[in-house]
C-alpha positions, 0 to 999 in steps of 0.5 A, a space after each residue: 159624624 152626620 147622622 139623619 135620626 132625627 129625620 128618620 124619626 119623625 118619617 115614622 112617626 116617633 118622640 124622643 121618649 119612644 124611641 129611648 123605651 125602644 132601645 136595648 137596653 132602654 135609655 133615654 130621651 135627653 140621651 136620643 136628644 144629643 144622639 140627634 144634636 149632634 152634641 154627643 159623639 154617635 159610635 157604632 154602637 148606638 149607631 146600630 142600637 139606634 137604627 133597630 129601635 126605628 127599625 133599620 139599617 145603621 147605614 140610614 143613618 148615616 150621612 155622608 159629605 156632598 161630593 163637590 162638582 166643579 163648575 164648568 169654565 171653557 168648552 175646548 174645540 179646533 178652533 178653541 177655548 170657549 164659553 160652555 153656553 150653558 151653566 154645567 159642572 162636573 162631579 169629582 172622579 169615585 171607585 165604585 165597587 169593584 174596581 181596581 187599578 193600574 200605575 204607570 211608573 214608566 211609560 208604554 204607549 199613550 200612557 206617561 209615568 205617574 197616571 193612575 187608569 181606572 178599571 172596571 172588573 169584567 166576568 166572563 159574560 161581559 167579555 166583549 162590553 171591553 172589544 177595542 179597549 184597555 184592560 187588565 188580564 191576570 196570569 198565572 203567578 201574580 203575575 198580569 198584563 195590559 193591553 188593546 183586546 182587540 178580539 175574542 175566540 169563546 174562552 181565549 182573547 186577543 191582545 195586542 201590548 202597547 208598544 213598538 214592534 209588541 207581537 199580539 197573545 191570546 191569553 185563555 180562560 181568565 176568570 176576569 178582566 178589568 177594562 181601563 173606564 177613567 184616566 186620571 194624568 198630573 200635569 
């Protein structure tokens, strides 16, 4: 595990000895130094002890690996693929709190077998922002409806399921919905 113990300790103007003395129970400066350098494994217990000694949250001492960026090699336009005028990168998708996913096991509408649809959950006050978007709506008895949100009247949602001949459905007062925000499609 990569930590920021040294950076936080130095930012607080503390020596190894001072941090070691503040630990409960106290430890040695040599041990704190080994934890900083990564020559000793930093367990959750040690992380919590050092964080308390520094007066920070344990999460403040953990360095997460940088997420790689992917260079943009070309822009696809109506006339074909063109080199970008400026250097550009994209960041691969990552999960955010409150996300759910829909996995397509049989093609329906524009979705193909194997697609992953990442959705952001919305509370009732946010339903209006999902108008004309694909949404996942919970139904009674553990069922769901995945459809296009085409209208809202008070607490009633008007949804159009995918597929030829599908008929509009109305769902009253769902506790949440999940708006489709990203499609991950294997090629």
